[in-house]
MARLO-8510 format. One record per residue (C-alpha): x, y, z; residue number from 0. Coordinates in nm, 3 decimals, always signed. Layout:
# MARLO-8510
<node px="X" py="Y" pz="Z" resi="NUM"/>
...
# end
This chain:
# MARLO-8510
<node px="+0.135" py="+1.909" pz="-0.875" resi="0"/>
<node px="-0.022" py="+1.760" pz="-1.190" resi="1"/>
<node px="-0.365" py="+1.761" pz="-1.027" resi="2"/>
<node px="-0.356" py="+2.141" pz="-1.007" resi="3"/>
<node px="-0.309" py="+2.167" pz="-1.384" resi="4"/>
<node px="-0.581" py="+1.952" pz="-1.546" resi="5"/>
<node px="-0.634" py="+1.971" pz="-1.922" resi="6"/>
<node px="-1.012" py="+1.947" pz="-1.914" resi="7"/>
<node px="-1.027" py="+1.576" pz="-1.998" resi="8"/>
<node px="-1.338" py="+1.368" pz="-1.925" resi="9"/>
<node px="-1.136" py="+1.049" pz="-1.876" resi="10"/>
<node px="-0.789" py="+0.951" pz="-1.758" resi="11"/>
<node px="-0.616" py="+0.629" pz="-1.866" resi="12"/>
<node px="-0.352" py="+0.537" pz="-1.611" resi="13"/>
<node px="-0.092" py="+0.308" pz="-1.771" resi="14"/>
<node px="+0.048" py="+0.136" pz="-1.462" resi="15"/>
<node px="+0.110" py="-0.237" pz="-1.523" resi="16"/>
<node px="-0.202" py="-0.456" pz="-1.529" resi="17"/>
<node px="-0.092" py="-0.715" pz="-1.788" resi="18"/>
<node px="-0.312" py="-0.524" pz="-2.036" resi="19"/>
<node px="-0.623" py="-0.608" pz="-1.835" resi="20"/>
<node px="-0.875" py="-0.349" pz="-1.721" resi="21"/>
<node px="-0.858" py="-0.298" pz="-1.345" resi="22"/>
<node px="-1.198" py="-0.277" pz="-1.180" resi="23"/>
<node px="-1.037" py="-0.169" pz="-0.852" resi="24"/>
<node px="-0.705" py="-0.082" pz="-0.694" resi="25"/>
<node px="-0.620" py="-0.130" pz="-0.329" resi="26"/>
<node px="-0.544" py="+0.168" pz="-0.113" resi="27"/>
<node px="-0.251" py="+0.211" pz="+0.123" resi="28"/>
<node px="-0.222" py="+0.292" pz="+0.491" resi="29"/>
<node px="+0.129" py="+0.351" pz="+0.620" resi="30"/>
<node px="+0.204" py="+0.358" pz="+0.992" resi="31"/>
<node px="+0.510" py="+0.411" pz="+1.210" resi="32"/>
<node px="+0.501" py="+0.195" pz="+1.523" resi="33"/>
<node px="+0.733" py="+0.336" pz="+1.791" resi="34"/>
<node px="+0.834" py="+0.194" pz="+2.127" resi="35"/>
<node px="+1.028" py="+0.372" pz="+2.402" resi="36"/>
<node px="+1.250" py="+0.218" pz="+2.669" resi="37"/>
<node px="+1.527" py="+0.292" pz="+2.914" resi="38"/>
<node px="+1.897" py="+0.240" pz="+2.842" resi="39"/>
<node px="+2.106" py="+0.019" pz="+3.066" resi="40"/>
<node px="+2.401" py="-0.216" pz="+3.046" resi="41"/>
<node px="+2.283" py="-0.544" pz="+2.892" resi="42"/>
<node px="+2.444" py="-0.739" pz="+3.179" resi="43"/>
<node px="+2.185" py="-0.578" pz="+3.407" resi="44"/>
<node px="+1.857" py="-0.583" pz="+3.213" resi="45"/>
<node px="+1.659" py="-0.524" pz="+3.530" resi="46"/>
<node px="+1.799" py="-0.168" pz="+3.534" resi="47"/>
<node px="+1.659" py="-0.086" pz="+3.190" resi="48"/>
<node px="+1.352" py="-0.137" pz="+2.974" resi="49"/>
<node px="+1.403" py="-0.266" pz="+2.621" resi="50"/>
<node px="+1.216" py="-0.077" pz="+2.351" resi="51"/>
<node px="+1.315" py="-0.350" pz="+2.105" resi="52"/>
<node px="+1.154" py="-0.622" pz="+2.317" resi="53"/>
<node px="+0.837" py="-0.414" pz="+2.347" resi="54"/>
<node px="+0.830" py="-0.350" pz="+1.973" resi="55"/>
<node px="+0.879" py="-0.719" pz="+1.890" resi="56"/>
<node px="+0.583" py="-0.809" pz="+2.110" resi="57"/>
<node px="+0.373" py="-0.528" pz="+1.959" resi="58"/>
<node px="+0.453" py="-0.640" pz="+1.604" resi="59"/>
<node px="+0.364" py="-0.999" pz="+1.691" resi="60"/>
<node px="+0.021" py="-0.869" pz="+1.791" resi="61"/>
<node px="+0.002" py="-0.668" pz="+1.468" resi="62"/>
<node px="+0.065" py="-0.983" pz="+1.265" resi="63"/>
<node px="-0.231" py="-1.147" pz="+1.441" resi="64"/>
<node px="-0.480" py="-0.878" pz="+1.331" resi="65"/>
<node px="-0.770" py="-1.009" pz="+1.123" resi="66"/>
<node px="-0.769" py="-0.767" pz="+0.834" resi="67"/>
<node px="-1.083" py="-0.674" pz="+0.636" resi="68"/>
<node px="-1.189" py="-0.874" pz="+0.330" resi="69"/>
<node px="-1.410" py="-0.737" pz="+0.051" resi="70"/>
<node px="-1.593" py="-1.014" pz="-0.133" resi="71"/>
<node px="-1.524" py="-0.921" pz="-0.495" resi="72"/>
<node px="-1.182" py="-0.766" pz="-0.423" resi="73"/>
<node px="-1.007" py="-0.993" pz="-0.174" resi="74"/>
<node px="-0.825" py="-0.933" pz="+0.154" resi="75"/>
<node px="-0.629" py="-0.644" pz="+0.291" resi="76"/>
<node px="-0.262" py="-0.733" pz="+0.330" resi="77"/>
<node px="+0.001" py="-0.611" pz="+0.574" resi="78"/>
<node px="+0.378" py="-0.578" pz="+0.543" resi="79"/>
<node px="+0.630" py="-0.483" pz="+0.810" resi="80"/>
<node px="+0.888" py="-0.337" pz="+0.576" resi="81"/>
<node px="+1.142" py="-0.159" pz="+0.797" resi="82"/>
<node px="+1.278" py="-0.217" pz="+1.148" resi="83"/>
<node px="+1.527" py="-0.008" pz="+1.339" resi="84"/>
<node px="+1.624" py="+0.063" pz="+1.696" resi="85"/>
<node px="+1.871" py="+0.020" pz="+1.974" resi="86"/>
<node px="+2.230" py="+0.140" pz="+2.002" resi="87"/>
<node px="+2.453" py="-0.166" pz="+2.042" resi="88"/>
<node px="+2.425" py="-0.537" pz="+2.128" resi="89"/>
<node px="+2.546" py="-0.469" pz="+2.483" resi="90"/>
<node px="+2.299" py="-0.186" pz="+2.553" resi="91"/>
<node px="+1.934" py="-0.218" pz="+2.650" resi="92"/>
<node px="+1.751" py="-0.032" pz="+2.372" resi="93"/>
<node px="+1.576" py="+0.294" pz="+2.457" resi="94"/>
<node px="+1.403" py="+0.331" pz="+2.120" resi="95"/>
<node px="+1.273" py="+0.112" pz="+1.837" resi="96"/>
<node px="+1.055" py="+0.173" pz="+1.533" resi="97"/>
<node px="+0.885" py="-0.025" pz="+1.257" resi="98"/>
<node px="+0.726" py="+0.091" pz="+0.933" resi="99"/>
<node px="+0.405" py="-0.094" pz="+0.847" resi="100"/>
<node px="+0.209" py="-0.078" pz="+0.520" resi="101"/>
<node px="-0.146" py="-0.210" pz="+0.485" resi="102"/>
<node px="-0.309" py="-0.253" pz="+0.144" resi="103"/>
<node px="-0.671" py="-0.140" pz="+0.193" resi="104"/>
<node px="-0.983" py="-0.295" pz="+0.041" resi="105"/>
<node px="-1.222" py="-0.036" pz="+0.181" resi="106"/>
<node px="-1.230" py="+0.228" pz="+0.452" resi="107"/>
<node px="-0.924" py="+0.251" pz="+0.677" resi="108"/>
<node px="-1.122" py="+0.313" pz="+0.995" resi="109"/>
<node px="-1.141" py="-0.050" pz="+1.112" resi="110"/>
<node px="-0.773" py="-0.114" pz="+1.036" resi="111"/>
<node px="-0.656" py="+0.201" pz="+1.212" resi="112"/>
<node px="-0.847" py="+0.101" pz="+1.525" resi="113"/>
<node px="-0.714" py="-0.256" pz="+1.511" resi="114"/>
<node px="-0.352" py="-0.136" pz="+1.484" resi="115"/>
<node px="-0.389" py="+0.102" pz="+1.776" resi="116"/>
<node px="-0.551" py="-0.166" pz="+1.994" resi="117"/>
<node px="-0.287" py="-0.426" pz="+1.901" resi="118"/>
<node px="+0.007" py="-0.217" pz="+2.020" resi="119"/>
<node px="-0.163" py="-0.053" pz="+2.318" resi="120"/>
<node px="+0.056" py="-0.055" pz="+2.627" resi="121"/>
<node px="+0.369" py="-0.139" pz="+2.428" resi="122"/>
<node px="+0.407" py="+0.119" pz="+2.152" resi="123"/>
<node px="+0.243" py="+0.412" pz="+1.979" resi="124"/>
<node px="+0.117" py="+0.434" pz="+1.622" resi="125"/>
<node px="+0.150" py="+0.733" pz="+1.390" resi="126"/>
<node px="-0.034" py="+0.710" pz="+1.060" resi="127"/>
<node px="+0.190" py="+0.879" pz="+0.806" resi="128"/>
<node px="+0.015" py="+0.819" pz="+0.473" resi="129"/>
<node px="-0.325" py="+0.714" pz="+0.342" resi="130"/>
<node px="-0.426" py="+0.655" pz="-0.019" resi="131"/>
<node px="-0.785" py="+0.541" pz="-0.061" resi="132"/>
<node px="-0.917" py="+0.217" pz="-0.210" resi="133"/>
<node px="-1.063" py="+0.284" pz="-0.557" resi="134"/>
<node px="-1.329" py="+0.117" pz="-0.770" resi="135"/>
<node px="-1.339" py="+0.174" pz="-1.146" resi="136"/>
<node px="-1.569" py="+0.085" pz="-1.432" resi="137"/>
<node px="-1.552" py="-0.229" pz="-1.641" resi="138"/>
<node px="-1.606" py="-0.233" pz="-2.017" resi="139"/>
<node px="-1.775" py="-0.521" pz="-2.197" resi="140"/>
<node px="-1.531" py="-0.751" pz="-2.373" resi="141"/>
<node px="-1.223" py="-0.641" pz="-2.180" resi="142"/>
<node px="-1.052" py="-0.889" pz="-1.945" resi="143"/>
<node px="-1.047" py="-0.750" pz="-1.591" resi="144"/>
<node px="-0.833" py="-0.772" pz="-1.281" resi="145"/>
<node px="-0.802" py="-0.623" pz="-0.933" resi="146"/>
<node px="-0.485" py="-0.423" pz="-0.875" resi="147"/>
<node px="-0.351" py="-0.530" pz="-0.537" resi="148"/>
<node px="-0.122" py="-0.228" pz="-0.552" resi="149"/>
<node px="-0.185" py="+0.144" pz="-0.509" resi="150"/>
<node px="-0.174" py="+0.381" pz="-0.806" resi="151"/>
<node px="-0.145" py="+0.754" pz="-0.876" resi="152"/>
<node px="-0.516" py="+0.771" pz="-0.964" resi="153"/>
<node px="-0.632" py="+0.914" pz="-0.626" resi="154"/>
<node px="-0.385" py="+1.201" pz="-0.676" resi="155"/>
<node px="-0.527" py="+1.288" pz="-1.019" resi="156"/>
<node px="-0.894" py="+1.347" pz="-0.936" resi="157"/>
<node px="-0.918" py="+1.659" pz="-1.156" resi="158"/>
<node px="-0.826" py="+1.471" pz="-1.473" resi="159"/>
<node px="-1.157" py="+1.294" pz="-1.529" resi="160"/>
<node px="-1.299" py="+0.949" pz="-1.461" resi="161"/>
<node px="-1.008" py="+0.705" pz="-1.420" resi="162"/>
<node px="-0.936" py="+0.388" pz="-1.616" resi="163"/>
<node px="-0.645" py="+0.166" pz="-1.506" resi="164"/>
<node px="-0.492" py="-0.034" pz="-1.791" resi="165"/>
<node px="-0.129" py="-0.085" pz="-1.879" resi="166"/>
<node px="+0.129" py="-0.323" pz="-2.026" resi="167"/>
<node px="+0.371" py="-0.519" pz="-1.809" resi="168"/>
<node px="+0.342" py="-0.715" pz="-1.488" resi="169"/>
<node px="+0.344" py="-0.566" pz="-1.140" resi="170"/>
<node px="+0.498" py="-0.896" pz="-1.022" resi="171"/>
<node px="+0.841" py="-0.787" pz="-1.146" resi="172"/>
<node px="+0.813" py="-0.422" pz="-1.041" resi="173"/>
<node px="+1.073" py="-0.307" pz="-0.787" resi="174"/>
<node px="+1.292" py="-0.608" pz="-0.871" resi="175"/>
<node px="+1.605" py="-0.656" pz="-1.085" resi="176"/>
<node px="+1.381" py="-0.836" pz="-1.339" resi="177"/>
<node px="+1.154" py="-0.540" pz="-1.414" resi="178"/>
<node px="+1.089" py="-0.530" pz="-1.789" resi="179"/>
<node px="+0.832" py="-0.464" pz="-2.060" resi="180"/>
<node px="+0.800" py="-0.660" pz="-2.383" resi="181"/>
<node px="+0.754" py="-0.459" pz="-2.706" resi="182"/>
<node px="+0.463" py="-0.686" pz="-2.796" resi="183"/>
<node px="+0.281" py="-0.585" pz="-2.477" resi="184"/>
<node px="+0.344" py="-0.218" pz="-2.545" resi="185"/>
<node px="+0.200" py="-0.246" pz="-2.897" resi="186"/>
<node px="-0.102" py="-0.435" pz="-2.763" resi="187"/>
<node px="-0.158" py="-0.158" pz="-2.511" resi="188"/>
<node px="-0.168" py="+0.105" pz="-2.788" resi="189"/>
<node px="-0.449" py="-0.084" pz="-2.960" resi="190"/>
<node px="-0.631" py="-0.127" pz="-2.629" resi="191"/>
<node px="-0.606" py="+0.244" pz="-2.550" resi="192"/>
<node px="-0.759" py="+0.330" pz="-2.887" resi="193"/>
<node px="-1.046" py="+0.088" pz="-2.826" resi="194"/>
<node px="-1.102" py="+0.217" pz="-2.470" resi="195"/>
<node px="-1.107" py="+0.579" pz="-2.590" resi="196"/>
<node px="-1.362" py="+0.493" pz="-2.861" resi="197"/>
<node px="-1.584" py="+0.317" pz="-2.608" resi="198"/>
<node px="-1.564" py="+0.595" pz="-2.350" resi="199"/>
<node px="-1.653" py="+0.877" pz="-2.588" resi="200"/>
<node px="-1.888" py="+0.676" pz="-2.809" resi="201"/>
# end
């Protein structure tokens, strides 16, 4: 929604947590649902059914063996199987099973999409449900830099000007009970934002 109402700015400073270092890149995200189908039966007679859970487990084992892309100055893509669900009861052969997979991209998604589809072929199907692209950003002399291994809102704010990713706080505690931000870091960020703005418009 915000991208449809830009304010005419030439630059956008995104304040997501980078430990007050300037991010020269942020990884993208590729989310996929991996689904297996089976046939229900009584678990005492597995030969009468076909377990979707067993198929999915084998498919995910193949997924974990994929050699993901690496970009020299950025690092590797990473993969997380974050959600698993399926089956009906311990005494029933499962007729359905699904996993949610998230890959952090360091370039185009094409190679990774193909690898996922090939890995699960014959066992499950893949539906790609979300893609956020890998982004490169400018560095500024004198500013410490980092690579954000996470995905940001920057690709959704393309109408707000050239992006800069710089913010107080650590991503390492995000989404945990220990998420916090020190006042000192916040005050440092204010000074950094002033300096970045001067450099960008100077």
